[in-house]
LUMDONU-725127 format. One record per residue (C-alpha): residue number from 1; residue in three letters; x, y negated, z. Coordinates in steps of 0.25 Angstrom, whole numbers, plus 5000, padded with zeros to 4 digits. Layout:
BEGIN
+-----+-----+------+------+------+
:   n : res :    X :    Y :    Z :
+-----+-----+------+------+------+
: NUM : ALA :    X :    Y :    Z :
...
+-----+-----+------+------+------+
***
This chain:
BEGIN
+-----+-----+------+------+------+
:   n : res :    X :    Y :    Z :
+-----+-----+------+------+------+
:   1 : MET : 4985 : 5048 : 5092 :
:   2 : ALA : 4986 : 5033 : 5092 :
:   3 : SER : 4984 : 5026 : 5106 :
:   4 : ASP : 4974 : 5015 : 5107 :
:   5 : ALA : 4986 : 5005 : 5107 :
:   6 : GLU : 4991 : 5010 : 5094 :
:   7 : LYS : 4976 : 5010 : 5088 :
:   8 : LEU : 4975 : 4995 : 5092 :
:   9 : GLU : 4989 : 4992 : 5086 :
:  10 : ALA : 4985 : 4998 : 5073 :
:  11 : GLU : 4971 : 4991 : 5073 :
:  12 : ALA : 4979 : 4978 : 5076 :
:  13 : GLU : 4988 : 4981 : 5064 :
:  14 : ALA : 4977 : 4984 : 5055 :
:  15 : ALA : 4970 : 4971 : 5059 :
:  16 : GLU : 4983 : 4963 : 5056 :
:  17 : GLN : 4985 : 4969 : 5043 :
:  18 : TRP : 4970 : 4966 : 5039 :
:  19 : GLN : 4973 : 4951 : 5042 :
:  20 : LEU : 4985 : 4952 : 5034 :
:  21 : ILE : 4979 : 4958 : 5022 :
:  22 : ASN : 4969 : 4947 : 5023 :
:  23 : THR : 4979 : 4936 : 5023 :
:  24 : PRO : 4974 : 4924 : 5015 :
:  25 : LEU : 4978 : 4922 : 5001 :
:  26 : GLY : 4988 : 4911 : 4998 :
:  27 : GLU : 4996 : 4911 : 5011 :
:  28 : MET : 5011 : 4913 : 5010 :
:  29 : TRP : 5015 : 4927 : 5010 :
:  30 : SER : 5000 : 4932 : 5011 :
:  31 : GLY : 5001 : 4941 : 4999 :
:  32 : ARG : 5013 : 4948 : 5006 :
:  33 : THR : 5005 : 4949 : 5019 :
:  34 : ARG : 4993 : 4955 : 5012 :
:  35 : TYR : 5002 : 4965 : 5005 :
:  36 : ALA : 5009 : 4969 : 5018 :
:  37 : ALA : 4995 : 4971 : 5024 :
:  38 : ALA : 4990 : 4979 : 5012 :
:  39 : MET : 5002 : 4988 : 5014 :
:  40 : TYR : 4997 : 4991 : 5028 :
:  41 : PHE : 4983 : 4995 : 5023 :
:  42 : PHE : 4989 : 5003 : 5012 :
:  43 : LYS : 4998 : 5011 : 5022 :
:  44 : ARG : 4986 : 5014 : 5030 :
:  45 : GLY : 4978 : 5019 : 5018 :
:  46 : GLU : 4968 : 5008 : 5018 :
:  47 : MET : 4973 : 5002 : 5004 :
:  48 : ASN : 4977 : 5009 : 4991 :
:  49 : ALA : 4990 : 5007 : 4984 :
:  50 : GLU : 4983 : 5000 : 4972 :
:  51 : THR : 4977 : 4989 : 4982 :
:  52 : LEU : 4991 : 4988 : 4989 :
:  53 : GLU : 4997 : 4986 : 4976 :
:  54 : VAL : 4988 : 4973 : 4973 :
:  55 : TYR : 4993 : 4968 : 4987 :
:  56 : ARG : 5007 : 4970 : 4983 :
:  57 : ILE : 5005 : 4963 : 4970 :
:  58 : CYS : 4999 : 4951 : 4977 :
:  59 : ALA : 5009 : 4951 : 4988 :
:  60 : ARG : 5017 : 4939 : 4982 :
:  61 : LEU : 5004 : 4932 : 4978 :
:  62 : ASP : 4999 : 4926 : 4991 :
:  63 : ALA : 4987 : 4920 : 4984 :
:  64 : GLU : 4983 : 4932 : 4976 :
:  65 : ASP : 4971 : 4940 : 4982 :
:  66 : PRO : 4974 : 4955 : 4980 :
:  67 : LEU : 4959 : 4959 : 4982 :
:  68 : PRO : 4954 : 4954 : 4968 :
:  69 : ILE : 4966 : 4961 : 4962 :
:  70 : ILE : 4963 : 4974 : 4969 :
:  71 : ARG : 4948 : 4973 : 4965 :
:  72 : ASP : 4952 : 4970 : 4950 :
:  73 : ARG : 4962 : 4982 : 4950 :
:  74 : GLY : 4950 : 4991 : 4955 :
:  75 : VAL : 4959 : 4996 : 4967 :
:  76 : GLY : 4956 : 4995 : 4982 :
:  77 : LYS : 4941 : 4995 : 4982 :
:  78 : GLU : 4941 : 4999 : 4997 :
:  79 : TRP : 4951 : 4989 : 5000 :
:  80 : LEU : 4943 : 4978 : 4993 :
:  81 : LYS : 4931 : 4982 : 5001 :
:  82 : ARG : 4939 : 4982 : 5014 :
:  83 : MET : 4944 : 4968 : 5011 :
:  84 : GLY : 4929 : 4963 : 5008 :
:  85 : PHE : 4933 : 4959 : 4994 :
:  86 : GLY : 4922 : 4958 : 4984 :
:  87 : GLN : 4911 : 4961 : 4993 :
+-----+-----+------+------+------+
***
């Protein structure tokens, strides 16, 4: 069973990854930063493989927003909802 300290650490990690997945477009290395954070959410089962693939494709394109691509491909509807995209 996880201790309170471990739970707080896990919550802090999740909060940091949430900030990283929301790194502003166009910043140097932002695409790679978003992809690394996407891997975190994928490993936790919070993102499907098709959605992760879009983040991978956009990893070298710092100014490219992966969310419209996810929507256009018809994948990651739950992820889009979580990100507040298209609401």
